[in-house]
C-alpha positions in Angstrom: -14.4 -3.7 -2.7 -13.0 -5.6 -5.6 -12.0 -9.2 -4.8 -11.6 -12.3 -7.3 -11.9 -15.8 -6.7 -9.2 -18.4 -7.7 -10.7 -22.0 -6.7 -10.8 -21.6 -2.9 -8.7 -18.4 -2.8 -10.2 -14.7 -2.5 -8.1 -11.6 -2.7 -9.2 -8.2 -1.8 -7.2 -5.0 -2.7 -7.6 -1.8 -0.5 -6.0 1.5 -1.1 -5.2 3.6 2.1 -3.6 6.7 2.8 -0.4 6.4 4.8 -0.7 7.6 8.3 -4.7 8.3 7.5 -6.6 7.7 10.7 -9.5 7.1 8.8 -8.0 4.3 6.8 -6.7 2.6 9.8 -10.1 3.1 11.8 -12.1 1.3 8.3 -8.9 -1.0 8.1 -9.5 -2.5 11.5 -13.2 -2.9 11.1 -12.7 -4.7 7.8 -9.6 -7.2 9.6 -12.3 -8.2 12.2 -15.1 -8.6 9.2 -13.2 -10.1 6.7 -10.4 -12.0 8.8 -7.6 -13.0 5.9 -5.3 -15.3 6.7 -2.5 -13.6 4.5 -1.8 -9.7 4.6 0.5 -8.1 1.8 1.5 -5.1 3.0 3.3 -2.1 0.9 6.7 -2.4 2.7 9.9 -2.9 1.3 10.9 -6.5 1.3 14.0 -5.7 4.0 11.6 -4.8 6.4 9.6 -8.2 6.7 12.2 -9.3 9.3 11.0 -6.4 11.8 7.3 -7.1 11.4 7.4 -9.7 14.4 8.0 -6.8 16.3 5.0 -4.4 15.6 2.3 -4.4 18.2 4.5 -5.8 20.8 3.6 -4.3 24.3 7.6 -3.8 24.6 7.4 -1.4 21.3 5.1 2.2 21.6 4.1 4.2 18.7 5.2 6.5 17.8 8.3 4.7 16.1 10.5 4.5 12.8 12.2 1.8 10.8 15.5 3.1 9.8 17.2 1.4 6.7 20.5 2.5 5.3 23.4 1.1 3.0 26.1 -0.3 5.0 28.9 0.6 2.5 27.3 4.6 1.9 25.8 5.6 5.4 24.5 8.5 3.6 21.8 6.5 1.6 19.1 6.3 4.6 15.3 6.2 4.7 13.0 6.5 7.6 9.9 4.5 7.6 7.7 5.9 10.4 4.7 4.4 12.2 2.1 5.6 14.6 -1.1 4.1 15.8 -3.0 5.5 12.9 -0.8 4.3 10.6 -3.1 1.3 8.5 0.2 -0.2 7.9 1.1 -0.6 11.5 -2.7 -1.6 12.4 -2.6 -4.5 9.7 0.7 -6.1 11.0 -0.2 -6.0 14.3 -3.6 -7.7 13.7 -1.7 -10.5 11.7 0.8 -10.7 14.7 -1.9 -11.0 17.1 -4.0 -13.3 15.3 -1.0 -15.6 13.9 -1.7 -15.0 10.3 0.9 -14.7 7.7 1.9 -10.8 6.9 4.4 -10.0 4.2 6.2 -7.2 3.0 5.5 -7.0 -0.8 7.3 -3.9 -2.0 10.5 -3.1 -4.0 13.5 -3.7 -1.4 14.8 -0.2 -1.0 18.4 -0.9 -2.3 16.7 -1.0 -5.8 14.6 1.9 -5.5 16.2 3.4 -8.0 14.4 2.4 -11.5 17.3 2.8 -13.5 18.8 -0.3 -11.8 15.9 -2.3 -12.8 15.4 -1.9 -16.1 18.0 -4.5 -17.3 15.9 -6.9 -15.2 13.0 -6.8 -17.6 10.2 -5.4 -15.1 9.4 -2.8 -17.1 10.5 -0.8 -20.5 9.5 1.9 -22.9 8.0 4.6 -20.4 8.6 7.5 -23.1 4.7 8.4 -23.8 3.8 8.6 -20.0 2.6 11.7 -18.7 1.2 12.9 -15.5 -0.7 15.9 -14.8 -2.0 15.5 -11.0 -5.7 14.2 -11.3 -6.3 14.7 -7.8 -5.4 18.2 -7.7 -8.0 18.6 -10.4 -10.5 16.7 -8.0 -9.6 19.2 -5.0 -9.9 22.0 -7.1 -13.5 21.1 -8.0 -14.5 20.5 -4.6 -13.1 24.0 -3.6 -9.8 23.1 -2.3 -6.2 24.6 -3.3 -4.5 21.8 -1.5 -5.3 18.0 -2.5 -4.0 16.9 1.0 -6.2 19.1 2.7 -9.4 17.7 0.5 -8.3 13.9 1.2 -7.9 14.7 4.7 -11.4 15.9 4.7 -13.0 13.9 2.6 -11.6 10.5 3.7 -9.9 10.7 6.8 -11.0 13.0 9.5 -14.8 12.8 9.4 -15.3 9.3 8.2 -17.7 6.9 10.2 -16.4 3.2 10.6 -17.4 1.3 7.6 -16.4 0.2 4.3 -15.5 3.2 2.7 -12.8 1.4 0.4 -15.1 0.6 -2.6 -15.1 4.4 -3.0 -11.6 4.8 -3.3 -11.2 1.9 -5.5 -13.6 3.5 -7.7 -11.9 7.0 -7.9 -8.8 5.4 -8.3 -9.6 3.3 -11.1 -10.9 5.9 -13.2 -8.4 8.2 -12.3 -5.5 5.6 -13.6 -7.5 4.8 -16.5 -7.1 8.7 -17.7 -3.5 9.0 -16.5 -0.5 7.2 -15.7 1.8 8.5 -13.7 5.6 9.2 -15.4 7.4 8.4 -12.4 9.6 5.3 -13.4 10.1 4.3 -10.1 6.4 4.1 -9.4 6.0 1.8 -12.4 8.7 -0.5 -11.4 7.6 -0.9 -7.9 4.2 -1.5 -8.9 5.6 -4.3 -11.5 7.3 -5.7 -8.2 4.2 -5.9 -6.0 2.4 -7.6 -8.8 4.9 -10.5 -9.1 4.6 -10.6 -5.1 1.0 -11.3 -5.4 0.6 -13.5 -7.9 3.5 -15.7 -6.1 1.4 -15.5 -2.6 -1.9 -16.6 -4.9 -0.4 -20.0 -5.8 0.1 -20.7 -2.2 -2.3 -22.2 0.0 -4.1 -19.2 1.2 -7.9 -18.9 1.3 -8.2 -15.0 2.2 -5.5 -12.9 0.8 -5.6 -8.6 1.6 -3.6 -6.7 -0.5 -2.7 -3.3 1.2 -1.2 -0.6 -0.5 -1.5 3.3 -1.0 -4.8 4.3 -3.1 -2.8 5.4 -6.0 -1.0 2.1 -6.7 -4.7 0.2 -6.2 -5.4 0.1 -10.1 -2.0 -1.3 -10.8 -1.5 -3.6 -8.6 -4.6 -5.6 -9.5 -3.3 -6.1 -13.2 
């Protein structure tokens, strides 16, 4: 797993599948081994106030966070959790150990990339293309469905251990070959990088950054 040191600070990045049982199982193992004093989780920033309830005996998964626009109730998002959601396990662990946990993703209120161009986060997306490289790997492995391939390879039959470096290596190479054209994704990744840099300036010694696997190469920049 990639990490780097800044004086007394170590930052590790791991890529997971949301609601992936293999990811959750291996993350629990890693948390006990690495014991980060700060977790940065790919969750919209406005959900952070609710983190204190995750892992409570009074709140049993599956549950969902509902975020809506007070002025327009039709704009609503559901963020589901269950016991095999890596985010649930990470936030629960932080609450139980008293360590810092933060939501580092772009607030849902600003998820439309067109609303963020004027903020100077990113510009000039005209040359980007996307051809689903995970789908190509799945077909080479004999699968028509990349979701089924990922499930079989990483989630359903994974023994406890550190399989995150393999995912990191794969994603680094795929993103080197092919960047996504989704503008919203690129703005979100720029925002997450900013939150990581902010945390790195504080007094933490071991930071663990938890994001969806495809985002991993982008947030390490």
